[in-house]
N, C-alpha and C positions, 0 to 999 in steps of 0.2 A: 460050573461057572461059565458065563457066556464069553465068547471069543471077543477080544478087544478090536475095535474098529481102527482102521488106518488113520494115523494122526493127520496126514495131509488131507484125507477125505473129511475128517471132522471140521477142520478149519476152512475147507473149500478152496485150497490153493494147490498149485502144481508143485512138483518135487524140487524145482529149482527156484522157488519163491524166495525173494529177498526178505530181510528182517523187517523192513518197514511194512511190507505187505502182510507178513505174519501178524505184526502188531495191530494193523488196521482191521484185519479179519477177526482177530481175537477180541478187540474192543467191541465190535458190533455184536458178537455172540455173547460177551459178558454182560452187555447192557440188556440184551434180549432175555437172557435166562437168569439174570441176577436174582437171588432169593428175595430181596426186598421188593422186587417188582412182581414176584410170583409166589406169594406166601402160601405155604401148604401144598405147593405143586411139586410132587416128588420127581416127576418126569423132567421139569425144568431144572430141579436141583442136580439131577444126574447129568443133564446136558451141560450145566455150568461146570461141574467137576471134570467132565470129559474134555471140554474145551480148554480148561485151565491146565490139565495134565498135558494135552497136546502142545499147547503153547510153551509150557515149561520145558519140554524136551526139544522142540524145534527151534526155540530161541537161544538155546545153549549149543554152541558149536561142537563141543566134544560129545554131548549126548546125541545130537543130531547125526553126527558121523557114525556112531555106534548103531543108531536106529536104521540109518540108510543101508548099512551093510548087513545087519543081523536081525533087524526088526525088533518086536517086543521081547523076544527071548534073549536077544543080546543085551537089552537093558536090564532084564531080570538077573542075568548072570553077572552083570557089572555092579549090582547092588542097588539099582534105582527101583524104588517101590511105588512110583506114581506120585500123585499130588498129595496123598496123605490127608490129614484133616484140614479144616478151613483156616486154622491159624497159619499153617504152612502156605496155603494159597494166598492169604492176605499179605504175609511178609514177603512173598516172592513177587507179587504184582501190586504192591502198595502204590507205586507211582501211577499205574493205570486207574486204580480205584479212586485215587485222589483227583484225577482228571474228571472222573464220572461224578463223584458225589461230594467233593470238597473236603475229603479227609485222606490221611495216609497213615502209614505205619511208623512214622518217625517225626513226630511233632512235639514241640514243647518239652519242658523238663529235662531230664537227663538224656544225653545222647541225641538231642534234637538238632535240626538244622538251625543255624543262626540266621535270623531274618535281617536283611539289609534295610536301611532307611529308604524312603521313597526318592526316586529320581525327580528332578525338577527341569522345567523348560523355561528359557528366556529368549525372547525374540529381539534381535539387535538390527537396527537400521544403520547402514554404512553409506558414506559418500563413495562415488565411483573411484576416486583417487585413493581413498583409505583402503578399499578392497584391493586395488591394484598393487599398492606398495606395502600394505600391512600397517597395523596401528595397535596401540595399547590403550584400552579403555577401562574405566572403572564403572561398574554397575552396582545397583542396590538390589539385593535379593531378599525377599521375605520367606522365611522358612522356620520349621520346627528344629530347635537345637537343644542340646543337653542343658538342663537347668544349671546355672552357675552357682546356685546356693547349695544344692544337694549333690552336685557333680553327676547328675543323671540317675541317682539311686531312687529318688522319689521319697526318701525318708527325711523326717525332721532331724535337725542336728542332734547328735548324741544318741540316736536310735538306730536300729537295724531292722531289716526285713525279717519276717518269720516264715517258717515252713507253712505252706498252704494246708489248712486242716481238711479241705474238701478232697484234694487229690493226693495228700500226704507227700507233697514235694515232687511228684512225678510229672506234673503239668498235663496229665492225661486222665480221661475217664475211659474205662473199658466196659463196653456194654455188650451183653449177649443178645443176639437176635436169632433165636433158634440155634442152629448149628454154627452160626457165624459170629465171631467176636469183632466188634468195631471199636477202634481207638479214636477218640475225639479230644480236641483241645479243651482243657478245663476252662469253663467260662468265668470262674471266680478269680483266677490268677492269670488268665489269658496265656496259659502254657508256660509261665515262668517258674512255677513251682513254689513261688514265694508270695506272701501277702504283706501289706504295709499297714500296720496298726496305727502308726503315727506319721501321717503324710507331711511332706514338706509344705510349708504355707505358701511358697511362691508358685510352685507347679501343681499343688494339690495332689501330690502323689504320682503325677504322670511321668515325672522325670524329664519332661521336655517343655519348653516354652517357645512361643513365637517371637522371633527376632528379625531385625533387618540388618543384613551384613553387606558391607561393601567389598566387592570381589574384583580383582584386577584380571582382565582378559587380554591375552596377547593374541591378536588376530594376525595370522601369517599372510604374507603377500600372495595374491592369486585367488583368494576366496571369491565365491560368486553366490548369487541367490540360490538358496537350497543347501549351501554348505553347512555342516554341523560340527561344532567344536564341543569336546567333552572335557569337563573339569572334574577330575576324580575327587570324590569325597566332599564336594561342595553342595551336595543335595541335603536332604533332611536327615537328622540323626535317627538311629534305629530306636524303636520303643522297647526292643528286647535285648539291648546291649551289644548288638552286632555292629558292623561297619556302617558308616554313613552312605547314603546314596550319592549319585553323581548329578552334576548340573550340565545340561545340554543347551548350548547357545546356537540358535538357528539364525542364519544370516540372510538379510534382505538388502540388496544393493540398489541404491537409487539411480535412476537414469542420468546420464550426462548430456548437457546441451549440445556437445560437439561429437563426442566419441560414442561408438557402440562396440559391444564386445561380441566376438564370435569365437568360442572356445578360448584359446590364448592369444588370438589376434585382435587387433583394434582397428575398427573401420571408421573412416571419416570422409566426408564429401567436401570438396573444395570448388568454389566458383571461379571460373576464368572467363575472360572475354573471348569473342570469336576471333579477334585480332591476335590475342595471345595463342589461341589454338592454331591459327593459320601460320603465324610467323615464328612461334616458339617463344619461350620466355623462362626466366628464372624467378620462381615465386617462393615465398617463405611459408612453410607449413608448420603449424603447432604440433608438437608431440606430447606424450605424457609427461616428459621431464622438462622440455625446453622448446626450441624451434630448430628446424633444419631447412636448408634450401633444396628445392626440387626443380630440376630442369625439365620443362615441358618441351618436347621436340616439335618441330614444324609438322603441321598437318594432323595434329592430335584430334581425335574424334570424340564426340559426346559419349560418356560412360567409360572412357579408357581408365585403366587402373595402373597404379604404380606402387612400389613397395619399399619401405624402410625395414631392412632385416634387423631382428633383435630389438625392435622398439615397441613390442607388444607387452603382454602381461606374463609374469612368471608362472610356470607350471607348479602346482602344489607338490607334485611328486619329484620332478627332476630339478626344478629351479630354473630351467631353460626358458628364456623369454620368447614369446611369439613375435609376429611381425606387425607393422602398421601398414594397413592397406589404404591407399588414397585413391578415391574415385573423383574424376573431374566432371563438373557440370558446366556446360558452356552457356553463358547467359546472353540472351539477345536484348539489346537496349530497347526500351519502350519509347524513348524520345530521341529524335535526331534533328540536328540543325540542317538548314537547307544545303549547306556546303557538304555535310556528311552524306545527305541523301544523294546529291549530285555525284559524289565520288563513288558511292556504292552502285549507282546506276551505270556509271562508266565501267566499273569493275565487272558488273554483270554482263554488260554489252560485250566487253572484251572476251569474257569467258565464253559467252554464247558464240561469238565469231570463231573462237578456237574450236569449239565443238562442231560448228558447221563445216569448217575446213577439214576436220578429221573425217567427218561423214562423207564429204565429197571424195576425199582420197580413198576411203574404204570401198566406195561403190563405183569408182572409176573403172571403166572397161567392162562393166557388167551389161 
């Protein structure tokens, strides 16, 4: 008997490779050497077996520890006999084969995974203030729900489903492909293991009908465009008797004419006159909830910012509110009376004289 190759060499990984890397390498080898892709190729068959055995050991922490310490002999002494036949390979790596070929070792019938209903998406538009403070809205959702006439069984009243004659209630077909057995979902009962000889007249045996349901959505304060709300079990009913899917509500917030949002802060721009900027003034500023008085100090410059603490939007995580940031925009009048023009010229002349005097003092004695 030929000597076994090193498992790490077979998969092409280092001895400290993580499980994700092992799985990725094994996937590539399994696709390359899978018997369905290499019919009659004995060399590919052996490579497939070899890769499966290597992955079976290295993906198992206890087996890998024994192999790292004692090699193949240690595994033999501990009772591990390799990958065995291909039924063992299939059952061990069914999730990988399901990813490759659309089937697995545990579908339909007895012992199967229960399939959930489909998830649904709803796009909701909110006003700025609704997003800031939260709101409760009712929406209409069209979806597949359990038939109210047959309660989701698909059977006509007074009748019962029968065992599927094609798969004998297992929900699966087992097909032999050379040395490899493949389990597929029964196409006649769709994996349920039951057939419906007398279907419900309302749903025609499907067990589900399309309905429009009104759903109440509580939108918390602080959501923003891109926020996603999950309503458990408000999606479509399962066709296989499993739990319903979920409804996901995606939020879009309309822009506000005055306020803009920056994380949890609210930004607004306020116009003031150059007289208010120069002399200072008390002005009324709108906030999200009401109005507040802001004191503009003397000599305020264009673009200056002021802050109202705690007047922003609540954080979805902590509930703590951000701040309101006020930026001033100094407006220059487009029309002036002759008196206003005269006063401004006098002001400018006085201001210029002050500058000239300062310059003369600065350069005196040079």
